[in-house]
VEXZA-269653 format. One record per residue (C-alpha): residue number from 1; residue in one letter; x, y, z. Coordinates in steps of 0.25 Angstrom, whole numbers, plus 5000, padded with zeros to 4 digits. Example, Ala and Ser with C-alpha at 12.3 -4.5 7.8 and 13.67 -1.06 7.14 Angstrom:
PT num residu    u    v    w
PT   1      A 5049 4982 5031
PT   2      S 5055 4996 5029
//
This chain:
PT num residu    u    v    w
PT   1      M 4999 4999 4999
PT   2      Y 5005 5014 5005
PT   3      L 5016 5015 5014
PT   4      F 5017 5002 5017
PT   5      I 5003 5001 5023
PT   6      G 4994 4989 5020
PT   7      G 4980 4987 5019
PT   8      P 4978 4984 5034
PT   9      E 4986 4995 5038
PT  10      V 4977 5005 5030
PT  11      I 4963 5000 5035
PT  12      I 4969 5001 5051
PT  13      I 4973 5016 5047
PT  14      L 4960 5018 5041
PT  15      L 4953 5013 5053
PT  16      I 4961 5021 5062
PT  17      V 4957 5033 5055
PT  18      V 4942 5030 5055
PT  19      M 4944 5028 5069
PT  20      V 4951 5041 5072
PT  21      F 4943 5050 5062
PT  22      G 4931 5044 5060
PT  23      A 4925 5039 5048
PT  24      D 4917 5052 5045
PT  25      K 4931 5061 5045
PT  26      I 4941 5051 5035
PT  27      P 4934 5058 5023
PT  28      E 4936 5072 5028
PT  29      I 4951 5068 5032
PT  30      A 4953 5061 5018
PT  31      R 4948 5073 5011
PT  32      G 4957 5082 5019
PT  33      L 4970 5074 5017
PT  34      G 4965 5073 5002
PT  35      K 4965 5089 5001
PT  36      G 4978 5091 5009
PT  37      M 4985 5081 5000
PT  38      A 4978 5089 4987
PT  39      Q 4986 5102 4993
PT  40      I 4999 5095 4995
PT  41      R 4999 5090 4982
PT  42      N 4993 5104 4975
PT  43      A 5004 5111 4983
PT  44      T 5015 5102 4979
PT  45      D 5011 5104 4964
PT  46      D 5011 5119 4966
PT  47      I 5026 5119 4972
PT  48      K 5031 5110 4961
PT  49      R 5023 5118 4951
PT  50      E 5029 5131 4956
PT  51      I 5043 5125 4958
PT  52      N 5042 5122 4942
PT  53      N 5038 5135 4938
PT  54      S 5049 5142 4946
PT  55      A 5059 5132 4940
PT  56      K 5054 5135 4926
PT  57      D 5054 5150 4928
PT  58      A 5068 5151 4932
PT  59      G 5072 5141 4920
PT  60      L 5075 5130 4928
PT  61      D 5074 5117 4920
PT  62      T 5064 5109 4930
PT  63      D 5065 5095 4921
PT  64      V 5078 5092 4928
PT  65      T 5071 5081 4936
PT  66      K 5067 5074 4922
PT  67      D 5082 5074 4919
PT  68      I 5087 5068 4931
PT  69      K 5075 5057 4930
PT  70      K 5080 5054 4918
PT  71      T 5094 5052 4920
PT  72      I 5090 5044 4932
PT  73      D 5082 5035 4922
PT  74      D 5091 5035 4912
PT  75      A 5103 5029 4924
PT  76      K 5092 5019 4928
PT  77      E 5091 5012 4914
PT  78      D 5105 5012 4913
PT  79      I 5107 5006 4926
PT  80      D 5096 4997 4921
PT  81      K 5102 4992 4909
PT  82      M 5115 4990 4917
PT  83      T 5110 4982 4927
PT  84      G 5100 4974 4919
PT  85      P 5109 4962 4918
PT  86      I 5113 4962 4931
PT  87      K 5098 4963 4937
PT  88      R 5095 4950 4928
PT  89      M 5106 4941 4932
PT  90      K 5099 4941 4946
//
């Protein structure tokens, strides 16, 4: 599942939540958590957008990470080509 939590653990956590908050408050809590997560996601997207716009306005190259990722992927492919026969010998 998620974070090494299995089905029985999730059920126990849900039972505890129902006992502590009551069944009528759970939708309210879930709604509030959803709104909070959406606000955080929107804020991080706005920050990323602002950083990218500032970098473009300053004339900086924003595709540096793409170049680095391509170099890393090429290196991985080269290593796989070199170690391919060794892995098959196992």
